[in-house]
TIKE-130560 format. One line per field, with one value per residue (C-alpha): residue number from 1; residue in three letters; x, y, z. Coordinates in steps of 0.05 Angstrom, whole numbers, always signed. Layout:
% TIKE-130560
seq <- c(NUM|...)
type <- c(Ala|...)
east <- c(X|...)
north <- c(Y|...)
up <- c(Z|...)
% end
This chain:
% TIKE-130560
seq <- c(1|2|3|4|5|6|7|8|9|10|11|12|13|14|15|16|17|18|19|20|21|22|23|24|25|26|27|28|29|30|31|32|33|34|35|36|37|38|39|40|41|42|43|44|45|46|47|48|49|50|51|52|53|54|55|56|57|58|59|60|61|62|63|64|65|66|67|68|69|70|71|72|73|74|75|76|77|78|79|80|81|82|83|84|85|86|87|88|89|90|91|92|93|94|95|96|97|98|99|100|101|102|103|104|105|106|107|108|109|110|111|112|113|114|115|116|117|118|119|120|121|122|123|124|125|126|127|128|129|130|131|132|133|134|135|136|137|138|139|140|141|142|143|144|145|146|147|148|149|150|151|152|153|154|155|156|157|158|159|160|161|162|163|164|165|166|167|168|169|170|171|172|173|174|175|176|177|178|179|180|181|182|183|184|185|186|187|188|189|190|191|192|193|194|195|196|197|198|199|200|201|202|203|204|205|206|207|208|209|210|211|212|213|214|215|216|217|218|219|220|221|222|223|224|225|226|227|228|229|230|231|232|233|234|235|236|237|238|239|240|241|242|243|244|245|246|247|248|249|250|251|252|253|254|255|256|257|258|259|260|261|262|263|264|265|266|267|268|269|270|271|272|273|274|275|276|277|278|279|280|281|282|283|284|285|286|287|288|289|290|291|292|293|294|295|296|297|298|299|300|301|302|303|304|305|306|307|308|309|310|311|312|313|314|315|316|317|318|319|320|321|322|323|324|325|326|327|328|329|330|331|332|333|334|335|336|337|338|339|340|341|342|343|344|345|346|347|348|349|350|351|352|353|354|355|356|357|358|359|360|361|362|363|364|365|366|367|368|369|370|371|372|373|374|375|376|377|378|379|380|381|382|383|384|385|386|387|388|389|390|391|392|393|394|395|396|397|398|399|400|401|402|403|404|405|406|407|408|409|410|411|412|413|414|415|416|417|418|419|420|421|422|423)
type <- c(Met|Gln|Arg|Ile|Ile|Val|Gly|Gly|Thr|Arg|Val|Phe|Ala|Ala|Val|Thr|Val|Leu|Ala|Thr|Ala|Ala|Cys|Gly|His|Lys|Ala|Glu|Ala|Pro|Ala|Pro|Ala|Ala|Ala|Val|Val|Ala|Leu|Pro|Val|His|Ser|Asp|Ala|His|Thr|Ala|Gly|Ser|Glu|Gly|Val|Arg|Tyr|Pro|Val|Glu|Val|Thr|Ala|Arg|Tyr|Ser|Asn|Thr|Met|Ser|Phe|Arg|Val|Pro|Gly|Lys|Leu|Ile|Lys|Arg|Asn|Val|Arg|Leu|Gly|Asp|Ser|Val|Lys|Glu|Gly|Gln|Val|Ile|Ala|Leu|Leu|Asp|Pro|Val|Asp|Ala|Gln|Lys|Gln|Leu|Ala|Ser|Ala|Lys|Ala|Ser|Leu|Asp|Ala|Ala|Glu|His|Arg|Leu|Val|Tyr|Ala|Gln|Gln|Gln|Leu|Asp|Arg|Asp|Gln|Ala|Gln|Ser|Ala|Ala|Asn|Leu|Ile|Ala|Ala|Asn|Gln|Leu|Glu|Gln|Thr|Gln|Asp|Ser|Tyr|Thr|Ala|Ala|Leu|Ala|Gly|Arg|Asp|Gln|Ala|Ala|Ala|Gln|Leu|Val|Val|Ala|Arg|Asn|Asn|Leu|Gln|Tyr|Asn|Thr|Leu|Ile|Ala|Asp|His|Asp|Gly|Leu|Ile|Thr|Ser|Glu|Asn|Ala|Asp|Thr|Gly|Gln|Val|Val|Ala|Ala|Gly|Gln|Ala|Val|Tyr|Gly|Leu|Ala|Trp|Asn|Gly|Asp|Thr|Asp|Val|Ile|Leu|Asp|Ala|Ala|Glu|Ser|Tyr|Leu|Gly|Arg|Val|Ser|Ile|Gly|Gln|Thr|Ala|Lys|Ile|Thr|Phe|Pro|Ala|Leu|Pro|Gly|Arg|Gln|Phe|Glu|Ala|Arg|Val|Arg|Glu|Ile|Ala|Pro|Ala|Ala|Asp|Ala|Gln|Ser|Arg|Thr|Phe|Arg|Val|Lys|Leu|Gln|Met|Thr|Gly|Ser|Val|Glu|Ser|Val|Arg|Leu|Gly|Met|Thr|Gly|Asp|Ala|Thr|Leu|Leu|Pro|Ala|Ala|Ala|Gly|Ala|Gly|Ser|Gly|Ala|Gly|Leu|Ser|Ser|Ala|Thr|Ala|Tyr|Thr|Leu|Pro|Ala|Thr|Ala|Ile|Phe|His|Gln|Asp|Asn|His|Pro|Ala|Val|Trp|Val|Val|Thr|Gly|Asn|Asp|Ser|Thr|Leu|Gln|Leu|Arg|Ala|Val|Gln|Val|Ser|Ser|Tyr|Thr|Asp|His|Thr|Ser|Val|Val|Thr|Ala|Gly|Leu|Asn|Glu|Gly|Asp|Val|Val|Val|Leu|Ala|Gly|Val|His|Thr|Val|Tyr|Ala|Gly|Gln|His|Val|Lys|Pro|Val|Arg|Pro|Leu|Phe|Asp|Gly|Glu|Gly|Asn|Ile|Asp|Gly|Pro|Ala|Pro|Ala|Thr|Ser|Pro|Pro|Ala|Thr|Thr|Thr|Ser|Ala|Ala|Ala|Thr|Asp|His|Ser|Pro|Ala|Thr|Pro|Ala|Thr|Thr|Arg|Arg|Val|Ala|Ala|Thr|Gln|Pro|Pro|Ala|Gly|Ala|Gln)
east <- c(+1934|+2006|+2056|+2128|+2186|+2241|+2304|+2269|+2213|+2144|+2108|+2040|+2031|+1968|+1971|+1915|+1892|+1856|+1786|+1772|+1831|+1809|+1738|+1757|+1806|+1782|+1797|+1850|+1821|+1838|+1896|+1873|+1872|+1938|+1932|+1962|+1967|+1920|+1877|+1832|+1868|+1841|+1866|+1907|+1852|+1801|+1848|+1863|+1790|+1775|+1837|+1880|+1956|+1984|+2050|+2084|+2089|+2121|+2095|+2141|+2135|+2129|+2184|+2243|+2314|+2376|+2390|+2462|+2503|+2531|+2595|+2642|+2644|+2634|+2563|+2548|+2472|+2415|+2344|+2305|+2310|+2289|+2213|+2202|+2157|+2187|+2158|+2186|+2236|+2249|+2322|+2341|+2418|+2476|+2550|+2603|+2596|+2660|+2702|+2644|+2632|+2705|+2703|+2642|+2677|+2737|+2693|+2659|+2727|+2749|+2686|+2697|+2768|+2746|+2692|+2743|+2790|+2733|+2715|+2787|+2793|+2728|+2754|+2821|+2786|+2743|+2804|+2844|+2786|+2779|+2855|+2856|+2801|+2845|+2906|+2942|+2961|+2983|+2934|+2970|+2961|+2886|+2887|+2924|+2872|+2816|+2850|+2856|+2783|+2762|+2805|+2776|+2706|+2720|+2753|+2691|+2646|+2691|+2691|+2615|+2609|+2657|+2614|+2553|+2590|+2614|+2544|+2516|+2569|+2548|+2476|+2497|+2521|+2447|+2409|+2337|+2280|+2257|+2192|+2143|+2158|+2182|+2254|+2268|+2342|+2399|+2468|+2512|+2524|+2534|+2608|+2624|+2661|+2621|+2641|+2601|+2544|+2550|+2482|+2458|+2383|+2334|+2269|+2205|+2159|+2087|+2035|+2021|+2038|+2063|+2065|+2121|+2128|+2177|+2145|+2180|+2190|+2143|+2085|+2099|+2047|+1993|+2010|+1989|+1986|+1920|+1906|+1870|+1893|+1869|+1920|+1919|+1968|+1978|+1986|+1916|+1873|+1804|+1819|+1829|+1857|+1853|+1910|+1926|+1989|+2021|+2091|+2127|+2202|+2227|+2286|+2298|+2339|+2411|+2415|+2345|+2323|+2254|+2215|+2197|+2123|+2095|+2022|+1989|+1944|+1876|+1826|+1841|+1911|+1923|+1932|+1983|+2054|+2117|+2154|+2092|+2091|+2030|+2000|+1972|+1923|+1925|+1856|+1856|+1868|+1820|+1836|+1885|+1901|+1970|+2037|+2047|+2098|+2064|+2009|+1938|+1924|+1856|+1890|+1948|+1952|+2006|+2026|+2079|+2143|+2135|+2072|+2110|+2128|+2170|+2152|+2203|+2231|+2160|+2125|+2063|+2020|+1980|+1906|+1855|+1798|+1732|+1688|+1737|+1794|+1845|+1908|+1918|+1984|+1968|+2018|+2019|+2054|+2095|+2110|+2157|+2191|+2213|+2246|+2179|+2125|+2110|+2060|+2020|+1987|+1958|+1934|+1892|+1820|+1787|+1775|+1821|+1847|+1923|+1973|+2019|+2073|+2101|+2092|+2148|+2117|+2051|+2032|+1977|+1911|+1927|+1868|+1883|+1850|+1863|+1880|+1897|+1967|+1993|+2003|+1966|+1992|+1970|+2006|+1944|+1964|+1898|+1907|+1854|+1783|+1770|+1735|+1715|+1716|+1721|+1791|+1820|+1836|+1898|+1964|+2004|+1992|+2053|+2072|+2092|+2164|+2151|+2129|+2180|+2218|+2206|+2179|+2116|+2097|+2130|+2085|+2098|+2053|+2032|+2032|+2032|+2085|+2065|+2054|+2108|+2116|+2081|+2117)
north <- c(-640|-641|-697|-676|-724|-701|-744|-806|-799|-791|-733|-707|-632|-594|-530|-484|-430|-371|-372|-302|-274|-313|-289|-215|-207|-157|-162|-112|-51|-46|+0|+71|+89|+120|+191|+199|+259|+244|+282|+264|+272|+308|+305|+363|+376|+386|+434|+472|+476|+516|+560|+551|+554|+623|+651|+719|+749|+806|+843|+843|+858|+797|+823|+867|+879|+920|+976|+988|+1019|+973|+1013|+1042|+1116|+1174|+1184|+1258|+1261|+1224|+1243|+1199|+1183|+1126|+1115|+1152|+1123|+1118|+1105|+1061|+1101|+1153|+1176|+1164|+1174|+1197|+1183|+1232|+1224|+1259|+1197|+1162|+1222|+1223|+1149|+1160|+1216|+1171|+1115|+1162|+1185|+1114|+1098|+1158|+1136|+1065|+1088|+1130|+1071|+1028|+1079|+1082|+1006|+1000|+1049|+1013|+947|+973|+999|+935|+892|+932|+929|+854|+843|+876|+836|+900|+876|+811|+766|+773|+848|+839|+791|+841|+894|+847|+831|+906|+916|+859|+886|+955|+928|+889|+951|+992|+939|+936|+1012|+1013|+961|+1000|+1062|+1024|+1001|+1071|+1099|+1046|+1061|+1133|+1112|+1066|+1127|+1142|+1097|+1088|+1053|+993|+983|+1023|+1014|+1040|+1056|+1010|+1023|+1072|+1040|+1095|+1169|+1227|+1235|+1162|+1122|+1059|+995|+963|+924|+956|+966|+1038|+1030|+976|+975|+939|+931|+954|+901|+838|+840|+779|+760|+715|+669|+616|+549|+497|+428|+397|+441|+438|+384|+434|+482|+470|+509|+547|+546|+607|+652|+711|+766|+822|+879|+918|+981|+971|+953|+925|+904|+834|+815|+751|+714|+647|+605|+609|+581|+535|+531|+463|+464|+490|+552|+532|+570|+572|+504|+532|+533|+599|+603|+659|+681|+725|+779|+787|+843|+915|+924|+999|+1012|+955|+980|+941|+918|+915|+858|+821|+752|+703|+649|+591|+559|+483|+454|+404|+331|+305|+374|+402|+389|+322|+347|+313|+267|+289|+325|+290|+228|+260|+271|+315|+290|+310|+271|+246|+207|+157|+90|+40|-33|-78|-18|-1|+64|+57|+99|+84|+93|+97|+50|+26|+54|+28|+71|+17|+25|-8|-5|+10|+8|+70|+96|+159|+199|+251|+271|+340|+361|+367|+333|+270|+264|+200|+179|+111|+74|+128|+149|+216|+227|+172|+189|+183|+186|+245|+235|+182|+127|+85|+82|+48|-20|-54|-64|-14|+24|+98|+165|+215|+286|+348|+374|+427|+475|+477|+502|+573|+579|+571|+538|+501|+467|+457|+441|+367|+327|+262|+273|+330|+348|+304|+333|+291|+327|+269|+286|+288|+352|+351|+359|+432|+453|+488|+439|+473|+441|+483|+458|+390|+330|+256|+201|+157|+88|+22|-28|-74|-147|-198|-208|-144|-95)
up <- c(+690|+664|+674|+692|+699|+746|+760|+734|+782|+754|+786|+770|+776|+768|+729|+748|+701|+732|+704|+724|+684|+622|+627|+639|+578|+524|+449|+424|+389|+314|+296|+278|+204|+182|+156|+86|+40|-18|-67|-126|-192|-253|-324|-351|-402|-346|-310|-374|-392|-329|-323|-386|-389|-373|-398|-396|-467|-505|-567|-628|-702|-746|-792|-772|-796|-784|-833|-855|-911|-965|-969|-915|-901|-852|-828|-838|-830|-795|-813|-764|-691|-645|-648|-713|-767|-836|-905|-960|-1002|-948|-939|-867|-866|-910|-916|-941|-1017|-1040|-1053|-1087|-1132|-1154|-1168|-1211|-1249|-1260|-1286|-1335|-1362|-1370|-1409|-1455|-1470|-1483|-1531|-1571|-1576|-1600|-1655|-1679|-1678|-1718|-1771|-1776|-1784|-1840|-1879|-1870|-1892|-1956|-1970|-1955|-2006|-2058|-2035|-2014|-1943|-1913|-1878|-1811|-1812|-1818|-1760|-1716|-1733|-1716|-1649|-1633|-1648|-1603|-1546|-1555|-1553|-1489|-1458|-1473|-1440|-1379|-1371|-1377|-1322|-1277|-1288|-1264|-1201|-1187|-1195|-1148|-1096|-1098|-1087|-1030|-992|-981|-933|-956|-919|-959|-920|-880|-807|-740|-719|-660|-648|-664|-670|-700|-687|-734|-751|-739|-792|-805|-840|-895|-864|-795|-763|-763|-748|-729|-768|-748|-807|-805|-812|-772|-698|-661|-588|-566|-506|-483|-465|-422|-450|-400|-424|-498|-507|-487|-543|-616|-681|-687|-613|-588|-532|-491|-480|-428|-417|-352|-394|-423|-362|-375|-446|-473|-541|-582|-615|-647|-644|-713|-701|-651|-652|-675|-627|-557|-542|-528|-462|-432|-461|-475|-540|-573|-590|-634|-632|-684|-655|-689|-689|-674|-645|-657|-582|-574|-580|-594|-532|-487|-438|-413|-400|-450|-429|-478|-483|-486|-555|-584|-570|-620|-647|-649|-680|-648|-599|-540|-519|-516|-452|-447|-417|-381|-306|-275|-206|-157|-165|-94|-114|-158|-127|-165|-164|-198|-236|-261|-239|-196|-150|-87|-98|-41|-60|-32|+23|+74|+45|+34|-8|-75|-114|-186|-243|-287|-349|-342|-405|-376|-311|-285|-221|-186|-228|-268|-325|-321|-387|-369|-308|-275|-281|-269|-195|-169|-99|-103|-46|-59|-6|+39|-13|+17|+87|+68|+42|+2|+37|+92|+120|+113|+122|+65|+86|+46|+33|+80|+21|-45|-111|-97|-30|+14|+79|+85|+17|-36|-16|-1|-55|-21|+54|+105|+128|+182|+250|+260|+262|+233|+159|+115|+81|+9|-11|-29|+41|+86|+130|+197|+261|+255|+186|+175|+187|+179|+154|+212|+182|+218|+200|+144|+162|+147|+72|+53|+8)
% end
């Protein structure tokens, strides 16, 4: 019964509720679980342990140099060509020696004249010293004789030094290999007038063979001195060579912004030729080993950049927890960012199921259903094999940011609106 007052008059009205309607009402069904793109995470050390880090490489000599004449002149003869092997002391090129020979002859004549002047000055000094002892000449005359002798002696020394220079210049007209090696380049032709120091040949020394690669900054933490590697070459099918990292560049290349890494090949490498290209698989370094350029890969997890959610300016990720597959926002520590990935070094455990996309459309405590990405890292449209549950049949899974944005492949995360006050 409900009392209603109308116009000052008290009226009683009966409000009748239909009992049949109340008895026949059914409780609302719970909202279906939202499909989210999520996968278990594995540390970089685990990934490297199974596959390693692979880079394209090139074979080079550990030591090489350009060969050039130390004096200018006209190149009249070349004794070796590109690809020839040379021995230490072998004559490989000649300049026109006529001018150098005349300079040498002039230096010899100057030395002969200086020696004659020195002999005369010595004789004059001996006479004047004897006459001075007998008080037959003035003291200043003896001093002049001594000065002439000293000048003649210095002139003789100067002429002798000029003769050495002229002789060396004549020798410099002959280009001689200073190491055993292989001619890798020809930079001057017969008949060409070359300047002093101008490159004529390139020489790769015999001995240790290196393999070089360029590592990106984001992967530098996986490379360390002494790390082993397996190298293969398309030109040598079915063969595998061993190498060790011996040098890591301390600074990045100014243009490519990559770090040059040199590996020393070990074992028999007679069939490996300079300039060959191939692939090097760097085996995982021991925990804590390396040059300190990065964090240990044993606690690092590389995630897509789309998996990072920021909570109060702090990075975090959504983790699927419990048997009921609810979402939990977990704070993490990120050591580095790239255009497509982020390296998480704290806050995650091996096997945690992390949401990879659509992190701004979900909320804490939401019941979700993890599904695989549309594309995996190898380009397979079905994605990697599931780790915790069979693939969902729903078509509302979100594609990662790397999938083509076409109607046939793009999917959205179907997420219910968060309750009031939820983030």
